[in-house]
C-alpha positions in Angstrom: -36.0 -43.8 45.5 -37.1 -47.0 47.1 -40.4 -47.0 49.1 -40.8 -48.3 52.6 -43.3 -50.8 51.2 -40.6 -52.2 48.9 -38.1 -52.4 51.8 -40.7 -54.3 53.9 -41.4 -56.7 51.0 -37.6 -57.4 50.8 -37.4 -58.0 54.5 -40.5 -60.2 54.5 -39.3 -62.3 51.6 -35.9 -62.7 53.1 -37.4 -63.8 56.5 -39.6 -66.3 54.6 -36.6 -67.8 52.8 -34.5 -68.0 56.0 -37.4 -69.5 58.1 -38.5 -72.0 55.4 -35.8 -74.5 56.2 -35.4 -75.0 52.5 -31.9 -76.1 51.3 -30.3 -73.5 49.1 -27.4 -74.1 46.9 -24.1 -72.5 47.8 -24.5 -69.5 45.6 -28.1 -68.9 46.8 -27.0 -69.2 50.4 -24.1 -66.7 49.9 -26.4 -64.4 48.1 -29.1 -64.5 50.9 -26.3 -63.8 53.5 -25.0 -60.9 51.5 -28.3 -59.2 51.0 -29.4 -59.9 54.5 -26.3 -57.9 55.7 -26.9 -55.2 53.1 -30.5 -54.7 54.4 -29.3 -54.8 58.0 -26.9 -52.0 57.2 -29.8 -49.9 55.9 -28.8 -50.2 52.3 -31.2 -50.8 49.4 -31.0 -53.7 46.9 -30.2 -53.1 43.3 -32.8 -54.0 40.7 -30.9 -57.2 39.9 -30.6 -58.2 43.6 -34.3 -57.5 44.1 -35.2 -59.6 41.0 -33.0 -62.5 42.2 -34.5 -62.4 45.7 -37.9 -62.7 44.1 -36.8 -65.6 42.0 -35.5 -67.5 45.1 -38.6 -66.6 47.1 -41.0 -67.9 44.4 -38.9 -71.1 43.9 -39.2 -71.9 47.6 -42.8 -70.8 47.9 -43.7 -73.2 45.0 -41.7 -76.0 46.5 -43.5 -75.7 49.8 -46.9 -75.4 48.3 
């Protein structure tokens, strides 16, 4: 069972990535589009998807810092 806190974190990180203006490679862009749609449909991410979202988030966060 995924908590609302986790869902909010996913949404916040996704919004940060999309609003950052950072250039993603093709795979990352497709992945972000895919999970964005999944969350919009009210579905939860898998553990692997959540982990990859976090990796991309931290990569961009470090790049902007």
